[in-house]
C-alpha positions in Angstrom: 18.2 -88.0 -8.2 20.2 -86.2 -11.1 22.2 -87.7 -13.7 25.6 -87.6 -12.6 26.8 -86.5 -16.3 24.3 -83.9 -17.1 24.5 -80.5 -17.8 21.9 -78.3 -16.2 20.2 -75.0 -17.8 21.7 -72.1 -16.4 18.9 -69.3 -16.4 19.6 -65.7 -16.1 16.2 -63.7 -15.6 17.4 -59.8 -16.2 14.3 -57.5 -16.7 15.2 -54.1 -17.9 13.5 -52.0 -15.2 14.5 -51.8 -11.4 12.8 -49.6 -9.1 15.9 -49.7 -6.3 18.7 -49.0 -8.6 18.1 -48.1 -12.1 19.4 -50.5 -15.0 20.4 -52.5 -11.7 20.7 -55.7 -14.3 23.2 -53.4 -16.9 25.3 -52.7 -14.0 26.3 -56.5 -12.5 25.8 -58.6 -15.8 29.5 -59.1 -15.8 29.7 -60.0 -12.2 28.1 -63.5 -12.9 28.3 -64.0 -16.8 32.5 -63.1 -16.1 32.2 -66.1 -13.7 31.1 -68.5 -15.5 33.8 -70.9 -17.8 33.7 -70.7 -21.6 32.6 -74.3 -21.7 29.7 -73.8 -19.6 28.3 -70.7 -21.3 26.4 -72.9 -24.5 24.4 -74.2 -21.1 23.2 -70.4 -20.5 20.1 -68.4 -21.2 19.3 -64.9 -19.8 15.8 -64.3 -20.1 15.4 -60.1 -20.9 13.3 -57.6 -22.3 16.5 -54.9 -22.5 18.0 -54.6 -25.7 21.3 -53.5 -24.0 22.2 -56.5 -22.1 21.4 -58.3 -25.6 23.9 -56.1 -27.3 26.4 -56.8 -24.7 26.1 -60.7 -24.3 26.1 -60.6 -28.2 29.4 -58.8 -28.1 31.5 -60.6 -25.2 29.3 -63.8 -24.4 27.9 -64.7 -27.5 27.8 -68.6 -26.9 24.9 -67.6 -24.5 21.7 -67.9 -25.4 18.5 -65.0 -25.4 15.4 -65.3 -24.3 13.4 -62.6 -25.1 10.7 -61.7 -21.9 7.2 -60.9 -22.9 5.6 -57.6 -21.9 3.8 -59.7 -19.0 6.7 -61.7 -17.7 8.8 -58.5 -17.6 5.9 -56.6 -15.2 7.6 -55.3 -12.0 4.6 -57.5 -11.1 5.5 -60.2 -12.3 7.0 -63.1 -10.1 10.1 -64.8 -11.1 8.7 -68.0 -11.1 6.1 -66.6 -14.1 9.3 -65.6 -15.9 10.4 -69.4 -15.6 7.7 -70.6 -16.6 7.6 -68.6 -19.6 11.4 -69.5 -20.5 10.5 -73.6 -20.0 8.1 -73.0 -22.3 9.1 -71.2 -25.0 12.6 -73.3 -25.0 10.8 -76.4 -24.6 13.2 -76.6 -21.3 13.4 -80.3 -19.8 15.4 -81.1 -17.0 17.3 -79.4 -14.0 17.6 -75.4 -14.1 20.0 -73.5 -12.3 18.7 -69.9 -11.9 21.4 -67.0 -10.9 20.3 -63.8 -9.7 22.7 -60.9 -10.7 21.8 -59.3 -7.8 24.4 -61.6 -6.1 27.5 -60.3 -7.9 29.9 -61.9 -4.9 29.0 -65.6 -5.6 31.5 -67.6 -7.4 31.5 -69.9 -9.7 32.7 -72.7 -7.5 30.0 -72.1 -5.1 27.5 -72.8 -8.2 29.4 -76.1 -9.0 29.2 -77.1 -5.0 25.1 -77.0 -5.0 25.0 -79.0 -7.6 27.5 -81.4 -7.0 25.0 -81.9 -3.7 21.9 -81.5 -5.3 22.7 -84.2 -7.9 23.5 -86.6 -5.5 20.1 -85.8 -3.2 16.9 -87.2 -4.0 15.0 -83.7 -3.6 14.0 -81.8 -6.4 14.3 -78.4 -5.6 17.4 -75.9 -3.6 17.7 -72.7 -2.6 20.5 -71.2 -0.1 20.5 -70.3 3.1 22.3 -67.6 5.6 22.4 -66.9 8.9 20.1 -64.5 10.4 21.0 -61.5 12.6 17.8 -61.1 14.0 16.2 -64.4 15.6 12.5 -64.2 15.0 11.7 -65.3 18.6 12.6 -61.2 19.3 10.6 -59.8 16.5 6.8 -57.8 16.8 4.2 -56.6 14.6 3.4 -53.4 15.2 -0.3 -53.1 16.6 -2.1 -49.5 17.3 -1.5 -47.5 20.2 2.5 -48.1 20.2 1.7 -52.0 21.3 3.2 -55.4 19.5 2.4 -58.5 19.1 4.4 -61.8 19.0 5.9 -63.0 15.1 6.2 -66.4 16.1 4.1 -67.4 19.8 6.2 -68.4 22.4 7.1 -67.8 26.1 10.7 -68.5 25.8 13.4 -66.4 27.6 16.4 -68.0 27.4 18.1 -67.7 24.0 20.2 -71.4 24.0 16.3 -72.6 24.1 15.4 -71.0 20.8 15.1 -73.2 18.2 17.4 -72.8 14.6 16.1 -70.7 12.3 18.3 -69.5 8.7 17.7 -66.9 6.3 16.3 -67.9 2.5 18.2 -66.8 0.1 18.3 -66.9 -3.6 21.9 -66.6 -4.8 21.4 -70.2 -6.4 18.3 -72.1 -6.9 18.3 -75.5 -8.4 15.1 -77.6 -9.5 13.9 -79.8 -12.0 11.8 -78.3 -14.3 9.0 -80.7 -14.2 9.2 -79.8 -10.0 8.5 -76.5 -11.3 4.3 -76.7 -10.7 4.6 -77.8 -7.3 6.7 -75.0 -5.9 5.2 -71.5 -4.6 6.8 -68.2 -6.0 9.2 -67.9 -4.1 10.5 -71.2 -5.4 10.4 -73.6 -2.8 8.5 -75.9 -0.9 8.5 -78.2 2.4 10.8 -81.1 0.4 12.9 -78.2 -0.3 16.7 -78.5 0.7 18.8 -75.8 1.6 22.9 -75.3 0.6 24.8 -73.2 3.5 26.3 -69.8 2.2 27.8 -67.5 3.9 26.7 -64.0 4.5 26.1 -62.4 0.9 25.1 -59.0 -0.2 21.7 -59.2 -2.2 22.1 -55.8 -4.0 18.0 -54.3 -3.9 18.8 -50.4 -3.3 21.6 -48.3 -4.5 23.2 -48.6 -0.4 23.3 -52.1 -1.3 25.4 -51.5 -4.5 27.7 -48.8 -2.7 28.4 -51.1 0.4 29.2 -54.1 -2.4 31.8 -51.5 -4.3 33.2 -50.8 -1.0 33.8 -54.4 -0.2 35.2 -54.8 -3.7 37.9 -52.2 -3.5 38.7 -52.8 -0.1 39.6 -56.4 -1.2 
């Protein structure tokens, strides 16, 4: 259980290159940093190798800290866990970390604080988010040769009300103790991770995602 008076480190990974949306993190930076109250910005570390982001943070969010991401952790083959491990090592971080991907521009600060408050009440040392799934995995099949398929999950149930409850893993908010990191997989969870329920959120990975977000933003 976390110290009720403790403020966590807020880590924002912001690699320069993106295959799906060019300079995605530059374009989405303000949607996250702009929601963080000034009194919390001293807790913020942006891990980046993008000079444009470094310049923008220096101009508009000077109380935030910059971690200069290494060449190896900036590769598109590097995992987020490797980036986090580098930040913790380079900055000698201890205690809890709240990680916020820039790719969730609809995230609101009260959601971060609600998740943090819930995490503080619990004995577990890692948290991710959960969303409703659009399609139950019992209805999904692996594509096989000769126009055939095989079940993703082996079962013989036909009534949907008999299906077990499932949810979609979401990284809109990730919280973990720095000492727990070694026990998490590359997607930052294990069997003891707890999941904070959120409404369905847009995760910007393609230009279509970005277009959808801007359309929803414009339409209010």
